[in-house]
Structure formats: structure tokens, C-alpha cells
Backbone as CSV, one residue per row, in Angstrom:
resi,resn,N_x,N_y,N_z,CA_x,CA_y,CA_z,C_x,C_y,C_z
1,UNK,31.616,6.470,12.451,30.777,5.515,11.763,31.022,5.649,10.266
2,UNK,31.160,4.538,9.598,31.430,4.571,8.170,30.132,4.707,7.387
3,UNK,30.211,5.446,6.282,29.024,5.734,5.486,28.403,4.465,4.917
4,UNK,29.201,3.475,4.550,28.629,2.248,3.983,27.765,1.531,5.006
5,UNK,28.120,1.642,6.300,27.301,1.021,7.348,25.927,1.689,7.396
6,UNK,25.915,3.006,7.320,24.650,3.751,7.352,23.797,3.393,6.141
7,UNK,24.424,3.348,4.971,23.677,3.017,3.759,23.150,1.589,3.804
8,UNK,23.945,0.654,4.320,23.486,-0.724,4.469,22.277,-0.793,5.402
9,UNK,22.347,-0.039,6.478,21.253,-0.008,7.446,19.995,0.603,6.811
10,UNK,20.174,1.675,6.054,19.071,2.322,5.360,18.439,1.363,4.357
11,UNK,19.273,0.683,3.579,18.771,-0.270,2.590,18.015,-1.421,3.250
12,UNK,18.510,-1.893,4.386,17.820,-2.959,5.116,16.455,-2.476,5.608
13,UNK,16.391,-1.230,6.042,15.114,-0.661,6.494,14.133,-0.534,5.334
14,UNK,14.630,-0.184,4.161,13.764,-0.108,2.977,13.179,-1.483,2.683
15,UNK,14.044,-2.501,2.645,13.582,-3.865,2.365,12.541,-4.309,3.389
16,UNK,12.808,-4.052,4.658,11.891,-4.457,5.723,10.545,-3.739,5.583
17,UNK,10.607,-2.448,5.299,9.379,-1.677,5.148,8.551,-2.164,3.964
18,UNK,9.211,-2.428,2.851,8.495,-2.938,1.684,7.877,-4.306,1.982
19,UNK,8.618,-5.156,2.682,8.077,-6.471,3.070,6.861,-6.307,3.975
20,UNK,6.977,-5.412,4.965,5.867,-5.174,5.890,4.623,-4.682,5.156
21,UNK,4.830,-3.851,4.151,3.716,-3.282,3.391,3.297,-4.169,2.219
22,UNK,4.008,-5.295,2.064,3.763,-6.240,0.975,3.804,-5.546,-0.393
23,UNK,4.859,-4.757,-0.585,5.105,-4.072,-1.851,6.401,-4.631,-2.425
24,UNK,6.389,-5.002,-3.690,7.614,-5.499,-4.316,8.515,-4.319,-4.679
25,UNK,9.795,-4.618,-4.868,10.720,-3.566,-5.297,10.302,-3.023,-6.657
26,UNK,9.806,-3.895,-7.508,9.356,-3.482,-8.838,8.199,-2.486,-8.725
27,UNK,7.224,-2.805,-7.879,6.082,-1.909,-7.674,6.535,-0.569,-7.098
28,UNK,7.458,-0.643,-6.133,7.902,0.598,-5.494,8.726,1.449,-6.458
29,UNK,9.544,0.813,-7.267,10.336,1.558,-8.261,9.406,2.343,-9.183
30,UNK,8.347,1.693,-9.619,7.368,2.365,-10.486,6.732,3.544,-9.743
31,UNK,6.429,3.329,-8.465,5.786,4.368,-7.641,6.649,5.617,-7.510
32,UNK,7.972,5.413,-7.390,8.848,6.586,-7.245,9.484,7.004,-8.570
33,UNK,9.006,6.372,-9.641,9.394,6.747,-11.003,10.883,6.583,-11.294
34,UNK,11.396,5.401,-10.905,12.750,5.004,-11.316,12.639,3.598,-11.895
35,UNK,13.619,3.207,-12.661,13.578,1.870,-13.244,13.754,0.827,-12.144
36,UNK,13.263,-0.365,-12.444,13.388,-1.467,-11.490,14.858,-1.758,-11.192
37,UNK,15.694,-1.751,-12.230,17.115,-2.054,-12.024,17.793,-0.952,-11.213
38,UNK,17.407,0.287,-11.439,17.979,1.398,-10.666,17.638,1.235,-9.188
39,UNK,16.368,0.947,-8.896,15.962,0.795,-7.498,16.633,-0.417,-6.866
40,UNK,16.734,-1.496,-7.618,17.423,-2.682,-7.120,18.878,-2.346,-6.779
41,UNK,19.514,-1.561,-7.639,20.897,-1.142,-7.378,20.996,-0.251,-6.145
42,UNK,19.977,0.564,-5.909,19.943,1.371,-4.680,19.914,0.449,-3.461
43,UNK,18.977,-0.487,-3.468,18.741,-1.333,-2.301,19.897,-2.288,-2.032
44,UNK,20.575,-2.729,-3.083,21.719,-3.623,-2.882,23.015,-2.864,-2.604
45,UNK,22.965,-1.543,-2.724,24.142,-0.732,-2.437,25.091,-0.563,-3.607
46,UNK,24.698,-1.039,-4.774,25.540,-0.877,-5.965,25.561,0.583,-6.401
47,UNK,24.435,1.231,-6.230,24.298,2.631,-6.637,23.836,3.453,-5.435
48,UNK,24.399,4.627,-5.252,24.012,5.489,-4.136,22.838,6.370,-4.528
49,UNK,21.930,6.552,-3.577,20.792,7.433,-3.794,21.208,8.876,-3.587
50,UNK,20.568,9.764,-4.312,20.783,11.190,-4.081,20.110,11.571,-2.765
51,UNK,20.469,12.724,-2.242,19.844,13.209,-1.018,18.334,13.316,-1.201
52,UNK,17.899,13.820,-2.346,16.467,13.972,-2.606,15.754,12.624,-2.613
53,UNK,16.399,11.602,-3.186,15.789,10.277,-3.222,15.729,9.677,-1.823
54,UNK,16.796,9.812,-1.060,16.796,9.328,0.323,15.675,9.994,1.109
55,UNK,15.554,11.295,0.952,14.524,12.051,1.659,13.131,11.587,1.257
56,UNK,12.908,11.441,-0.046,11.591,11.045,-0.548,11.239,9.630,-0.101
57,UNK,12.177,8.697,-0.223,11.919,7.306,0.151,11.690,7.191,1.654
58,UNK,12.527,7.851,2.453,12.380,7.749,3.905,11.050,8.348,4.361
59,UNK,10.631,9.434,3.739,9.342,10.037,4.095,8.192,9.143,3.635
60,UNK,8.281,8.657,2.416,7.219,7.831,1.848,7.036,6.526,2.618
61,UNK,8.136,5.899,3.031,8.070,4.625,3.752,8.060,4.807,5.266
62,UNK,8.048,6.066,5.701,8.026,6.394,7.127,9.220,5.783,7.869
63,UNK,10.409,5.955,7.284,11.641,5.465,7.894,12.234,6.567,8.755
64,UNK,12.673,6.206,9.926,13.241,7.161,10.867,14.739,7.303,10.613
65,UNK,15.129,8.387,9.960,16.547,8.599,9.665,17.369,8.775,10.936
66,UNK,16.762,9.275,11.996,17.482,9.382,13.266,17.884,7.998,13.761
67,UNK,16.996,7.031,13.621,17.325,5.657,14.015,18.464,5.115,13.162
68,UNK,18.392,5.361,11.883,19.378,4.811,10.959,20.780,5.344,11.261
69,UNK,20.874,6.592,11.684,22.179,7.175,11.969,22.706,6.821,13.348
70,UNK,21.889,6.215,14.174,22.341,5.778,15.500,22.730,4.314,15.429
71,UNK,23.729,3.924,16.205,24.155,2.527,16.178,23.764,1.770,17.437
72,UNK,23.429,2.461,18.519,23.200,1.773,19.779,21.729,1.683,20.165
73,UNK,20.856,2.317,19.423,19.441,2.318,19.761,18.714,1.251,18.970
74,UNK,17.964,0.427,19.663,17.189,-0.603,18.978,15.899,0.008,18.472
75,UNK,15.517,-0.385,17.282,14.295,0.113,16.681,13.088,-0.691,17.127
76,UNK,13.268,-1.984,17.248,12.168,-2.871,17.590,12.518,-3.662,18.836
77,UNK,11.483,-4.032,19.564,11.705,-4.962,20.655,11.834,-6.359,20.058
78,UNK,12.459,-7.234,20.769,12.625,-8.604,20.296,11.310,-9.342,20.514
79,UNK,10.859,-10.028,19.486,9.606,-10.768,19.568,9.868,-12.197,19.997
80,UNK,8.941,-12.747,20.804,9.076,-14.169,21.132,8.486,-14.983,19.976
81,UNK,8.609,-16.295,20.035,8.189,-17.163,18.927,6.699,-17.037,18.621
82,UNK,5.864,-16.927,19.669,4.424,-16.798,19.453,4.107,-15.500,18.714
83,UNK,4.773,-14.410,19.097,4.549,-13.128,18.430,5.004,-13.189,16.973
84,UNK,6.134,-13.820,16.732,6.619,-13.972,15.354,5.644,-14.769,14.508
85,UNK,5.100,-15.853,15.081,4.129,-16.674,14.345,2.858,-15.895,14.053
86,UNK,2.419,-15.092,15.010,1.223,-14.277,14.813,1.425,-13.271,13.677
87,UNK,2.562,-12.615,13.668,2.858,-11.648,12.609,2.948,-12.348,11.263
88,UNK,3.598,-13.491,11.235,3.708,-14.250,9.989,2.326,-14.646,9.470
89,UNK,1.468,-15.079,10.381,0.105,-15.454,9.990,-0.667,-14.247,9.463
90,UNK,-0.534,-13.106,10.127,-1.233,-11.892,9.681,-0.760,-11.448,8.305
91,UNK,0.517,-11.571,8.045,1.053,-11.168,6.741,0.496,-12.032,5.612
92,UNK,0.086,-13.232,5.934,-0.452,-14.126,4.917,-1.930,-13.899,4.609
93,UNK,-2.555,-12.985,5.344,-3.979,-12.727,5.156,-4.223,-11.594,4.172
94,UNK,-5.397,-11.613,3.573,-5.802,-10.492,2.720,-6.171,-9.308,3.618
95,UNK,-6.321,-8.149,3.032,-6.707,-6.972,3.807,-8.053,-7.189,4.504
96,UNK,-8.984,-7.805,3.800,-10.311,-8.073,4.380,-10.199,-9.029,5.563
97,UNK,-9.393,-10.074,5.403,-9.205,-11.030,6.492,-8.540,-10.369,7.692
98,UNK,-7.595,-9.479,7.450,-6.948,-8.752,8.554,-7.961,-7.903,9.312
99,UNK,-8.834,-7.236,8.583,-9.853,-6.397,9.235,-10.729,-7.245,10.154
100,UNK,-11.074,-8.438,9.705,-11.897,-9.336,10.518,-11.136,-9.747,11.784
101,UNK,-9.846,-10.068,11.633,-9.023,-10.443,12.791,-8.931,-9.276,13.772
102,UNK,-8.668,-8.059,13.269,-8.566,-6.891,14.149,-9.883,-6.615,14.863
103,UNK,-10.993,-6.752,14.156,-12.300,-6.553,14.766,-12.517,-7.566,15.886
104,UNK,-12.171,-8.830,15.605,-12.301,-9.868,16.633,-11.418,-9.605,17.844
105,UNK,-10.182,-9.168,17.607,-9.275,-8.861,18.727,-9.798,-7.693,19.544
106,UNK,-10.280,-6.644,18.880,-10.834,-5.495,19.610,-12.034,-5.891,20.440
107,UNK,-12.884,-6.752,19.878,-14.057,-7.230,20.610,-13.616,-8.017,21.838
108,UNK,-12.635,-8.880,21.672,-12.110,-9.680,22.792,-11.496,-8.796,23.866
109,UNK,-10.700,-7.826,23.458,-10.048,-6.925,24.425,-11.087,-6.147,25.222
110,UNK,-12.091,-5.612,24.547,-13.141,-4.854,25.256,-13.941,-5.748,26.183
111,UNK,-14.211,-6.987,25.773,-14.958,-7.927,26.625,-14.150,-8.279,27.865
112,UNK,-12.830,-8.399,27.726,-11.975,-8.752,28.862,-11.870,-7.622,29.872
113,UNK,-12.048,-6.378,29.428,-11.945,-5.213,30.311,-13.185,-5.068,31.207
114,UNK,-14.277,-5.696,30.810,-15.529,-5.566,31.574,-15.520,-6.409,32.795
């Protein structure tokens, strides 16, 4: 396996994680105390991260380095269109609105079990 493939995969996981957490690259760069341009260069593959930075970022974003180094294991199951729409809708909600949705879903699930 070529190292650039691993780094590309790692960078894609960083982007996905930041999107999932609704954190911009600028915000995250500040959080890990690097310049915005430096972090952008990391994520685009222009600049390589040090081992310490890879370790810190993967731990902070809860990225599975074992997954990244494997090529045949899928990380996520494939979502159908309804699931994708649901996730997209949830991402558009505020934290308070999400809590209300989760509370409603939990109430529905418990009611259905009775």
C-alpha cells in the first residue's frame, strides 16, 4: 500500500469528522494551535503531518487508525436514501432541536416496545 493512499484516506476521515461535528477547518486549526493555512495544507495533502500531530488529531477526532491502514474493511454501512435524508435533516438542526428529536424518537421507541 502506498503512503499517499493512507494519507489521502486519513485526510478524508478528518474532513468527514469535522463535517459530522460541524466544525470548520479554521476552528479546528485554532483548537490544535496551528495556523489555518497549515491545517488546510495538512488536509489537502500539500504538507505532511508529524507523527505527534497525526496521533493528536486522530485521538481528538476519534479516528480509527486501524481502519485507515486497512483497505478492505468498510467503516460505515451504506445508507439508503431515507437514512441519508434523515441525517441531512438532523445536521441542519440546532443542538436544542436535535435533543427534542432524540427525546421524541426515544419516546416513540419505548411506546412501540409496550
